[in-house]
All heavy atoms as an XYZ file, in Angstrom:
732
protein
N     106.646    108.188     83.003
C     107.347    109.148     82.182
C     108.763    109.431     82.676
O     109.542    109.998     81.945
C     106.582    110.469     82.138
C     105.243    110.491     81.409
C     104.590    111.856     81.560
C     105.383    110.109     79.972
N     109.068    109.084     83.920
C     110.356    109.424     84.494
C     111.053    108.188     85.050
O     110.407    107.230     85.446
C     110.183    110.446     85.629
C     109.548    111.720     85.168
C     108.190    111.921     85.270
C     110.322    112.720     84.607
C     107.597    113.090     84.827
C     109.744    113.894     84.164
C     108.374    114.081     84.270
N     112.379    108.247     85.110
C     113.154    107.186     85.765
C     113.466    107.643     87.186
O     113.413    108.846     87.496
C     114.452    106.848     84.986
C     114.130    106.271     83.622
C     115.360    108.049     84.867
N     113.792    106.718     88.051
C     113.985    106.994     89.480
C     114.920    108.166     89.756
O     114.622    109.019     90.584
C     114.524    105.729     90.151
C     114.623    105.834     91.657
C     113.273    105.848     92.362
O     112.314    105.255     91.841
O     113.187    106.491     93.419
N     116.043    108.239     89.062
C     117.026    109.295     89.315
C     116.471    110.686     89.044
O     116.916    111.672     89.616
C     118.277    109.091     88.457
C     119.016    107.796     88.708
C     118.389    106.608     88.002
O     117.962    106.717     86.829
O     118.300    105.540     88.640
N     115.503    110.794     88.160
C     114.971    112.105     87.783
C     114.105    112.723     88.872
O     113.869    113.925     88.872
C     114.217    112.000     86.469
C     115.150    111.703     85.322
C     114.458    111.315     84.042
O     113.279    110.896     84.078
O     115.102    111.418     82.994
N     113.646    111.927     89.827
C     112.838    112.476     90.902
C     113.653    113.355     91.833
O     113.125    114.207     92.527
C     112.154    111.354     91.694
C     110.991    110.756     90.965
C     111.167    109.743     90.039
C     109.715    111.231     91.176
C     110.101    109.205     89.362
C     108.628    110.701     90.506
C     108.827    109.688     89.593
N     114.965    113.170     91.870
C     115.840    113.961     92.732
C     116.761    114.872     91.925
O     117.673    115.476     92.472
C     116.708    113.025     93.594
C     115.919    112.030     94.400
C     114.921    112.683     95.350
O     115.184    113.745     95.896
N     113.778    112.063     95.526
N     116.553    114.986     90.626
C     117.460    115.722     89.741
C     117.491    117.208     90.062
O     116.489    117.802     90.424
C     117.044    115.517     88.289
N     118.665    117.786     89.921
C     118.866    119.237     90.035
C     119.539    119.716     88.767
O     120.599    119.209     88.427
C     119.741    119.576     91.241
C     119.085    119.283     92.566
C     117.907    120.204     92.872
O     117.893    121.337     92.345
O     117.023    119.799     93.606
N     119.029    120.639     88.002
C     117.727    121.259     88.230
C     116.622    120.241     88.026
O     116.873    119.123     87.596
C     117.675    122.353     87.160
C     118.495    121.833     86.047
C     119.594    121.034     86.719
N     115.401    120.638     88.309
C     114.263    119.760     88.108
C     114.149    119.340     86.653
O     114.809    119.900     85.776
N     113.333    118.355     86.410
C     113.179    117.834     85.053
C     111.717    117.906     84.621
O     110.811    118.041     85.443
C     113.686    116.377     84.949
C     115.179    116.310     85.244
C     112.919    115.450     85.870
N     111.510    117.795     83.317
C     110.171    117.841     82.758
C     110.120    117.001     81.490
O     111.124    116.813     80.810
C     109.762    119.277     82.429
N     108.931    116.496     81.200
C     108.614    115.897     79.902
C     107.605    116.842     79.269
O     106.711    117.354     79.951
C     108.021    114.481     80.063
C     107.491    113.952     78.745
C     109.078    113.523     80.628
N     107.758    117.111     77.983
C     106.879    118.058     77.302
C     106.086    117.373     76.201
O     106.470    116.314     75.701
C     107.679    119.250     76.713
C     108.350    120.038     77.825
C     108.698    118.791     75.697
N     104.976    117.989     75.817
C     104.141    117.476     74.741
C     104.863    117.613     73.399
O     105.626    118.561     73.176
C     102.811    118.236     74.698
N     104.628    116.674     72.521
C     105.272    116.644     71.208
C     104.988    117.929     70.418
O     105.914    118.562     69.902
C     104.783    115.416     70.437
C     105.554    115.142     69.203
N     105.232    115.704     67.990
C     106.644    114.368     68.990
C     106.092    115.290     67.076
N     106.959    114.476     67.663
N     103.725    118.315     70.344
C     103.365    119.522     69.585
C     104.005    120.770     70.192
O     104.459    121.658     69.469
C     101.847    119.675     69.523
N     104.077    120.846     71.514
C     104.699    121.990     72.175
C     106.183    122.046     71.831
O     106.714    123.106     71.514
C     104.501    121.904     73.681
C     105.029    123.101     74.406
C     104.347    124.247     74.689
C     106.356    123.284     74.927
N     105.167    125.130     75.351
C     106.406    124.564     75.519
C     107.495    122.496     74.949
C     107.551    125.069     76.121
C     108.639    122.995     75.548
C     108.668    124.274     76.131
N     106.853    120.896     71.890
C     108.287    120.839     71.576
C     108.552    121.283     70.141
O     109.486    122.048     69.887
C     108.814    119.424     71.797
N     107.731    120.830     69.210
C     107.906    121.247     67.814
C     107.671    122.736     67.655
O     108.382    123.413     66.916
C     106.971    120.457     66.900
C     107.415    119.036     66.698
C     106.551    118.287     65.710
O     105.359    118.636     65.524
O     107.073    117.327     65.109
N     106.672    123.264     68.362
C     106.378    124.687     68.283
C     107.488    125.548     68.854
O     107.748    126.649     68.371
N     108.158    125.065     69.887
C     109.209    125.832     70.537
C     110.585    125.657     69.898
O     111.383    126.581     69.867
C     109.311    125.432     72.020
C     108.085    125.754     72.825
C     107.823    127.242     72.907
O     108.711    128.028     73.198
N     106.590    127.644     72.645
N     110.860    124.436     69.401
C     112.219    124.124     68.950
C     112.306    123.656     67.496
O     113.385    123.329     67.033
C     112.829    123.049     69.858
C     112.872    123.467     71.306
C     111.979    122.946     72.225
C     113.799    124.406     71.745
C     112.012    123.329     73.555
C     113.837    124.802     73.075
C     112.938    124.266     73.981
N     111.181    123.625     66.793
C     111.185    123.207     65.388
C     111.038    121.707     65.205
O     110.263    121.257     64.383
N     111.775    120.938     65.975
C     111.693    119.473     65.968
C     111.620    119.003     67.412
O     112.311    119.539     68.273
C     112.931    118.852     65.311
C     113.033    119.108     63.831
C     114.248    118.425     63.189
N     114.483    117.075     63.707
C     115.661    116.654     64.178
N     116.702    117.458     64.204
N     115.794    115.423     64.626
N     110.819    117.977     67.647
C     110.657    117.470     69.014
C     111.987    117.020     69.595
O     112.290    117.276     70.767
C     109.643    116.325     69.029
N     112.824    116.365     68.802
C     114.103    115.854     69.299
C     115.017    116.972     69.788
O     115.856    116.759     70.665
C     114.801    115.046     68.206
N     114.862    118.171     69.254
C     115.692    119.306     69.663
C     115.375    119.767     71.086
O     116.179    120.457     71.705
C     115.508    120.478     68.698
C     115.997    120.198     67.297
C     117.506    119.978     67.235
O     118.245    120.703     67.941
O     117.917    119.065     66.514
N     114.209    119.415     71.611
C     113.804    119.864     72.945
C     114.589    119.157     74.044
O     114.891    119.755     75.089
C     112.309    119.628     73.147
N     114.937    117.895     73.827
C     115.599    117.098     74.872
C     116.949    117.712     75.227
O     117.768    118.002     74.357
C     115.744    115.632     74.434
C     116.500    114.824     75.492
C     114.378    115.016     74.167
N     117.134    117.925     76.522
C     118.374    118.518     77.014
C     118.302    120.019     77.213
O     119.152    120.607     77.884
N     117.287    120.662     76.654
C     117.137    122.109     76.817
C     116.606    122.415     78.218
O     115.956    121.595     78.843
C     116.154    122.671     75.780
C     116.574    122.501     74.338
C     117.633    123.493     73.961
C     117.864    123.615     72.480
N     118.376    122.499     71.764
N     116.893    123.613     78.683
C     116.393    124.064     79.980
C     115.328    125.125     79.745
O     115.516    126.037     78.943
C     117.537    124.648     80.835
O     118.512    123.623     81.036
C     117.032    125.125     82.176
N     114.201    124.963     80.429
C     113.114    125.938     80.360
C     112.866    126.460     81.777
O     113.324    125.881     82.746
C     111.828    125.327     79.767
C     111.370    124.109     80.587
C     112.043    124.947     78.304
C     110.044    123.526     80.152
N     112.142    127.570     81.866
C     111.818    128.131     83.173
C     110.323    128.026     83.409
O     109.527    128.308     82.521
C     112.258    129.588     83.238
C     113.768    129.713     83.103
C     114.364    130.894     83.794
N     114.191    130.976     85.215
C     114.952    130.350     86.130
N     115.882    129.531     85.755
N     114.752    130.550     87.411
N     109.965    127.599     84.597
C     108.579    127.554     85.043
C     108.535    128.330     86.344
O     109.081    127.886     87.357
C     108.116    126.110     85.243
C     106.689    125.935     85.752
C     105.697    126.466     84.716
C     106.404    124.483     86.054
N     107.945    129.511     86.291
C     107.980    130.448     87.405
C     109.444    130.688     87.764
O     110.216    131.102     86.928
C     107.117    129.948     88.555
C     105.655    129.851     88.171
C     104.775    129.313     89.262
O     105.265    129.008     90.365
O     103.560    129.211     89.018
N     109.872    130.387     88.972
C     111.260    130.651     89.358
C     112.157    129.421     89.222
O     113.318    129.465     89.587
C     111.302    131.153     90.793
N     111.622    128.324     88.705
C     112.385    127.078     88.636
C     112.925    126.805     87.241
O     112.230    126.995     86.241
C     111.497    125.895     89.034
O     111.032    126.056     90.343
N     114.152    126.312     87.182
C     114.743    125.841     85.930
C     114.431    124.359     85.805
O     114.579    123.601     86.769
C     116.249    126.062     85.939
N     113.973    123.948     84.633
C     113.633    122.548     84.390
C     114.349    122.061     83.141
O     114.282    122.700     82.092
C     112.123    122.395     84.176
C     111.218    122.839     85.316
C     109.770    122.845     84.862
C     111.415    121.935     86.516
N     115.017    120.937     83.247
C     115.675    120.325     82.104
C     114.689    119.368     81.433
O     114.085    118.524     82.090
C     116.918    119.553     82.561
C     117.651    118.894     81.414
C     118.871    118.165     81.933
C     119.567    117.436     80.798
N     120.701    116.648     81.307
N     114.508    119.519     80.125
C     113.609    118.636     79.378
C     114.323    117.304     79.175
O     115.374    117.242     78.542
C     113.198    119.251     78.032
C     112.442    120.560     78.259
C     112.345    118.266     77.231
C     112.137    121.337     76.994
N     113.758    116.238     79.743
C     114.368    114.917     79.642
C     113.610    113.992     78.685
O     114.059    112.885     78.425
C     114.491    114.237     81.022
C     115.462    115.004     81.906
C     113.138    114.092     81.693
N     112.480    114.473     78.177
C     111.726    113.638     77.252
C     110.605    114.400     76.580
O     110.207    115.472     77.029
N     110.133    113.820     75.483
C     109.005    114.375     74.726
C     107.975    113.261     74.606
O     108.298    112.147     74.187
C     109.455    114.854     73.330
C     108.262    115.342     72.525
C     110.506    115.947     73.451
N     106.740    113.557     74.983
C     105.665    112.569     74.874
C     105.388    112.267     73.405
O     105.647    113.095     72.529
C     104.406    113.088     75.560
N     104.850    111.090     73.142
C     104.572    110.754     71.755
C     103.455    111.632     71.195
O     102.637    112.159     71.955
C     104.270    109.273     71.582
C     103.155    108.734     72.384
C     103.187    107.215     72.358
C     101.872    106.670     71.891
N     101.825    105.245     71.809
N     103.425    111.838     69.897
C     102.431    112.715     69.288
C     101.010    112.343     69.703
O     100.649    111.170     69.751
C     102.626    112.499     67.785
C     104.032    112.038     67.650
C     104.314    111.233     68.894
N     100.239    113.361     70.057
C      98.841    113.156     70.429
C      98.602    112.934     71.907
O      97.480    113.050     72.378
N      99.638    112.613     72.694
C      99.453    112.400     74.132
C      99.327    113.749     74.815
O     100.238    114.561     74.778
C     100.628    111.620     74.721
C     100.452    111.324     76.191
C      99.661    110.268     76.599
C     101.059    112.111     77.150
C      99.483    109.990     77.947
C     100.893    111.847     78.508
C     100.101    110.781     78.900
N      98.190    114.024     75.441
C      97.938    115.296     76.135
C      97.053    115.031     77.349
O      95.953    115.508     77.425
C      97.236    116.290     75.214
C      97.898    116.627     73.908
C      98.939    117.713     73.981
N      98.545    118.951     74.575
C      97.970    119.972     73.962
N      97.650    119.894     72.692
N      97.707    121.085     74.608
N      97.508    114.231     78.293
C      96.666    113.862     79.418
C      97.254    114.392     80.710
O      98.465    114.261     80.909
C      96.551    112.336     79.496
C      95.582    111.886     80.544
C      94.221    111.881     80.276
C      96.013    111.501     81.792
C      93.321    111.482     81.237
C      95.119    111.109     82.763
C      93.784    111.096     82.478
O      92.890    110.715     83.441
N      96.505    114.967     81.585
C      95.070    115.206     81.470
C      94.777    116.447     80.637
O      95.589    117.365     80.581
C      94.630    115.415     82.911
C      95.837    115.921     83.626
C      97.025    115.328     82.905
N      93.627    116.445     80.056
C      93.103    117.559     79.253
C      94.088    118.019     78.195
O      94.433    117.272     77.316
C      92.641    118.698     80.155
N      94.553    119.230     78.293
C      95.422    119.829     77.286
C      96.841    120.032     77.820
O      97.505    121.005     77.464
C      94.840    121.182     76.850
C      93.457    121.078     76.250
C      93.474    120.460     74.856
O      94.390    120.769     74.069
O      92.577    119.667     74.568
N      97.315    119.151     78.661
C      98.625    119.322     79.299
C      99.746    119.343     78.264
O      99.735    118.581     77.303
C      98.871    118.204     80.302
N     100.705    120.233     78.466
C     101.897    120.313     77.615
C     103.173    120.007     78.392
O     104.247    119.936     77.819
C     102.048    121.730     77.027
C     101.087    121.989     75.888
O     100.800    121.055     75.120
O     100.629    123.137     75.762
N     103.054    119.847     79.701
C     104.231    119.711     80.544
C     103.914    118.768     81.705
O     102.858    118.883     82.318
C     104.602    121.096     81.106
C     105.731    121.205     82.094
C     107.066    121.017     81.377
C     105.685    122.564     82.773
N     104.836    117.846     81.973
C     104.681    116.933     83.102
C     105.940    116.995     83.956
O     107.054    117.005     83.439
C     104.458    115.497     82.624
C     103.198    115.360     81.855
C     101.954    115.075     82.350
C     103.020    115.518     80.435
N     101.035    115.050     81.329
C     101.652    115.316     80.150
C     103.884    115.816     79.381
C     101.146    115.392     78.851
C     103.376    115.895     78.104
C     102.013    115.684     77.856
N     105.747    117.024     85.275
C     106.845    117.054     86.233
C     106.742    115.808     87.106
O     105.641    115.323     87.353
C     106.739    118.301     87.124
C     106.608    119.632     86.414
C     106.389    120.744     87.432
C     107.838    119.904     85.578
N     107.863    115.316     87.616
C     107.774    114.160     88.518
C     107.057    114.542     89.803
O     107.208    115.653     90.300
C     109.223    113.772     88.772
C     110.051    114.921     88.341
C     109.234    115.741     87.394
N     106.273    113.641     90.320
C     105.550    113.856     91.560
C     106.238    113.054     92.651
O     106.527    111.875     92.473
C     104.101    113.405     91.402
O     103.416    113.528     92.611
N     106.502    113.678     93.763
C     107.174    113.007     94.868
C     106.139    112.382     95.785
O     105.191    113.040     96.197
C     108.040    113.993     95.643
C     109.070    114.630     94.774
N     110.235    114.003     94.453
C     109.090    115.803     94.113
C     110.945    114.770     93.656
N     110.261    115.879     93.427
N     106.338    111.126     96.093
C     105.423    110.412     96.976
C     106.077    110.236     98.327
O     107.194    109.734     98.429
C     105.069    109.051     96.385
C     104.166    108.249     97.272
C     102.839    108.588     97.412
C     104.660    107.177     97.980
C     102.004    107.861     98.245
C     103.836    106.443     98.812
C     102.501    106.784     98.947
N     105.430    110.690     99.338
C     105.935    110.562    100.697
C     105.354    109.293    101.305
O     104.152    109.213    101.556
C     105.543    111.786    101.514
C     106.132    111.780    102.910
O     106.691    110.736    103.339
O     106.031    112.818    103.578
N     106.209    108.300    101.550
C     105.733    107.031    102.096
C     105.123    107.184    103.480
O     104.398    106.319    103.949
C     106.884    106.021    102.136
C     107.333    105.620    100.750
C     108.481    104.628    100.789
O     108.853    104.169    101.895
O     109.002    104.324     99.719
N     105.415    108.293    104.171
C     104.863    108.516    105.498
C     103.429    109.049    105.432
O     102.747    109.092    106.438
C     105.733    109.485    106.269
C     107.143    108.957    106.508
C     108.033    110.052    107.002
N     108.126    111.056    105.948
C     108.616    112.261    106.122
N     109.028    112.654    107.278
N     108.685    113.108    105.114
N     103.016    109.479    104.251
C     101.675    110.057    104.119
C     100.621    108.997    104.448
O     100.769    107.842    104.098
C     101.466    110.587    102.714
N      99.581    109.434    105.094
C      98.497    108.522    105.417
C      97.342    108.778    104.469
O      97.187    109.873    103.948
C      98.072    108.714    106.863
C      99.199    108.349    107.821
C      98.715    108.346    109.250
O      97.522    108.326    109.513
N      99.637    108.344    110.179
N      96.546    107.776    104.266
C      95.450    107.881    103.312
C      94.474    108.991    103.660
O      93.834    109.564    102.797
C      94.691    106.557    103.231
C      95.500    105.468    102.587
C      94.759    104.192    102.551
N      93.586    104.363    101.715
C      92.814    103.376    101.330
N      93.069    102.161    101.691
N      91.764    103.598    100.579
N      94.347    109.329    104.921
C      93.346    110.324    105.305
C      93.883    111.745    105.373
O      93.186    112.646    105.797
C      92.700    109.939    106.620
C      93.682    109.898    107.763
O      94.882    110.065    107.557
N      93.185    109.653    108.960
N      95.140    112.005    104.954
C      95.626    113.380    105.023
C      95.395    114.128    103.710
O      95.653    115.306    103.631
C      97.086    113.447    105.459
C      98.057    113.077    104.368
O      97.671    112.730    103.251
N      99.338    113.148    104.673
N      94.912    113.470    102.683
C      94.527    114.086    101.415
C      95.652    114.873    100.765
O      95.426    115.890    100.126
C      93.277    114.957    101.578
C      92.131    114.187    102.171
C      91.743    114.384    103.482
C      91.475    113.226    101.420
C      90.700    113.654    104.036
C      90.441    112.486    101.967
C      90.053    112.708    103.275
O      89.046    111.973    103.813
N      96.885    114.431    100.906
C      98.035    115.097    100.303
C      98.365    114.449     98.956
O      99.508    114.265     98.608
C      99.233    115.035    101.240
N      97.363    114.075     98.237
C      97.570    113.431     96.946
C      96.467    113.850     95.988
O      95.436    114.375     96.396
C      97.601    111.910     97.088
C      96.353    111.354     97.735
C      95.233    111.030     96.974
C      96.283    111.171     99.111
C      94.092    110.546     97.558
C      95.133    110.685     99.705
C      94.045    110.365     98.923
O      92.908    109.891     99.512
N      96.703    113.611     94.709
C      95.694    113.881     93.690
C      95.535    112.626     92.851
O      96.498    111.895     92.643
C      96.115    115.021     92.780
C      96.195    116.342     93.473
C      96.614    117.447     92.523
O      97.181    117.207     91.475
N      96.326    118.670     92.898
N      94.345    112.409     92.365
C      94.092    111.279     91.473
C      93.304    111.784     90.278
O      92.498    112.710     90.391
C      93.311    110.193     92.196
N      93.544    111.196     89.135
C      92.837    111.554     87.915
C      92.237    110.290     87.357
O      92.880    109.237     87.332
C      93.805    112.181     86.887
C      93.079    112.504     85.595
C      94.462    113.411     87.466
N      91.015    110.364     86.916
C      90.360    109.201     86.325
C      89.511    109.619     85.143
O      89.253    110.804     84.934
N      89.094    108.648     84.397
C      88.227    108.913     83.243
C      86.900    108.213     83.488
O      86.865    107.030     83.790
C      88.877    108.395     81.968
C      88.083    108.714     80.735
C      88.826    108.271     79.496
C      88.007    108.603     78.264
N      88.671    108.163     77.051
N      85.826    108.974     83.366
C      84.503    108.400     83.590
C      84.065    107.607     82.368
O      84.410    107.951     81.235
C      83.481    109.509     83.869
C      83.730    110.229     85.160
S      82.533    111.515     85.637
C      81.329    111.603     84.389
N      83.298    106.565     82.610
C      82.701    105.808     81.522
C      81.780    106.739     80.729
O      81.205    107.683     81.272
C      81.914    104.619     82.061
N      81.646    106.489     79.449
C      80.862    107.347     78.567
C      79.443    107.567     79.095
O      78.915    108.675     79.045
C      80.832    106.758     77.164
C      80.041    107.567     76.192
N      80.456    108.817     75.771
C      78.852    107.337     75.589
C      79.550    109.305     74.937
N      78.580    108.428     74.801
N      78.834    106.517     79.620
C      77.436    106.627     80.062
C      77.302    107.141     81.494
O      76.199    107.366     81.967
C      76.723    105.273     79.922
C      77.274    104.175     80.812
C      78.514    103.480     80.269
O      78.951    103.788     79.153
O      79.031    102.623     80.986
N      78.410    107.357     82.188
C      78.343    107.818     83.582
C      77.933    109.281     83.646
O      78.210    110.064     82.748
C      79.711    107.636     84.231
N      77.295    109.628     84.737
C      76.952    111.032     84.981
C      77.836    111.576     86.095
O      78.386    110.808     86.896
C      75.483    111.181     85.406
O      75.317    110.547     86.689
C      74.524    110.578     84.378
N      77.986    112.874     86.137
C      78.802    113.482     87.173
C      78.223    113.189     88.561
O      78.962    112.917     89.515
C      78.899    114.994     86.947
C      79.840    115.755     87.863
C      81.250    115.163     87.811
C      79.868    117.211     87.478
N      76.914    113.177     88.677
C      76.268    112.894     89.963
C      76.621    111.485     90.439
O      76.916    111.271     91.613
C      74.744    113.044     89.851
C      74.286    114.476     89.643
C      74.523    114.986     88.207
O      74.514    114.179     87.259
O      74.760    116.188     88.056
N      76.592    110.506     89.540
C      76.944    109.138     89.919
C      78.414    109.040     90.314
O      78.768    108.342     91.244
C      76.659    108.162     88.775
C      75.225    107.764     88.646
C      75.096    106.681     87.597
C      73.694    106.139     87.538
N      73.588    105.072     86.538
N      79.255    109.754     89.618
C      80.691    109.700     89.908
C      80.978    110.291     91.290
O      81.828    109.789     92.005
C      81.474    110.444     88.837
N      80.281    111.346     91.627
C      80.493    111.959     92.948
C      80.053    111.008     94.025
O      80.556    110.953     95.088
C      79.718    113.262     93.043
C      80.388    114.380     92.281
C      79.689    115.702     92.533
N      80.385    116.745     91.803
C      79.777    117.721     91.164
N      78.468    117.803     91.155
N      80.484    118.641     90.556
């Protein structure tokens, strides 16, 4: 969703859901370039997801995630999201 330069952008940047952008600005295209506030941070909208994209779950906002190359696999400083097969059970997934 983001290009390399946006990971270091000031103010921060965000991509928003299509339906959210239309609800806030009337047209999705009007959202691009606008600044919104998330808690104490200003975020510049740099893109709008295509209609219907809401992953994970009901997300309306995506921010770039910074990856620290020094992080080790066992420090658990990361998150992963996956989709279970239809026939899978939560017990099997765990």
